[in-house]
N, C-alpha and C positions, 0 to 999 in steps of 0.2 A: 626557218629553214626554206621556209619559200622564196626569201631572196634571191637566198646564194643559188638556187637550181635556175631563177627567173634573168639572172645576173647571167649565169653559165650559158643559156639560152640566148641573151641577146649576144654578148660575145663569145659565144665558139671557144673555139680553139686557142683563140684571143687574151683565155683567161689562163694561161698557162703559171704567170710567173705569179699567181695569187692564190692556184689552182692547192698547193700540199696544202698551205696553211687553214684553208679553206673545208678542203677534206679531214684534214686531222682533228680539226673541232665537232664537226660532222660525225668521224667514228667514235670521236671520247663518247657521244651520247646514245652510239647501239650499244656501246661496251658497259653501258652505264648498270649497276646493279639494279634487279626488281627488286621494290618494294611490297612484297610477298609473306605477308606473316598468318599465319594460321591461327585460329579463334579456338579460344579455350573454351569446353564445354561449358562449365558455368559462367560463364558472359555469353553465352547461343540462349539459353532460354528457354524454346521451342525449337523443335523444332524444323531446320529452314526449309524441305517438303513441303509439309504444311502451310510454309508463309506465302508459295511463291503463289502469281498471278501472272493471267495473262495479260493485263492491264501494266504497258512497258510504265509509267507513271507510277506505280505505286509498287513494282520492282527495285528493291535494294540487289543490286547485285552481292555484297558481303556477306548479304546475309545466305543465299542462295550459295554460293562457293564453299562458306564456313570460313571465309580470309578473308583478310583485311587489303584492298587491293588500292594501290596509286595510280589512280588515273589522268592524272599529269605526267607521272611517269609515262609510262604507258603510250599517249599522246607525242610528249616528244621525240621515242623512239620511231613510233611509225613517221613523223616527220622527216626523222633522220635516213628512215633506208627510203622515201619516196625521194627525199633531194640524191641521195648516190644513184636512184634509176635516174633521176631526169640528166642531172652533169653525167654520169655516165656515156647515156642519152646524145647530149648537147655536143661533147666537148671526149669521143671516144679514144683518138689519139692520149691526150692529155692522161687519160682515164686509164691507163694499161699501160702505164707505168706506178700505176698505186694499186693494179690489181691484186696483191696480196694481202697488202693490209684491210684491203675491201671485203676481199672473200674470209677473213679470219673475222673481221667484224658480224659480218652475216652470220657465218657458222656460228659466234657466239651465240647470238640470238637464241 
């Protein structure tokens, strides 16, 4: 995603011929379903609060939340939202045409 917003920063409004194609792919990433699944109580074993530690190296987010979280998916979505913002900032006139799509994708989050 970094590539696309750096390219938009470089080209500005000249990105217009390719903007819709790039933005469509970025918005698909934003609209991707999250992969959160609740852990079964039998799998859990111990109390998650009991396993909590202030030491960030020993901390397992899945144990604390009692959910399995796809962090790669969340990272991709965060990068996509960042790219949308930078692209809008770098090419505001071109971005206005896609405003409805952008708003719908961001509301989906």
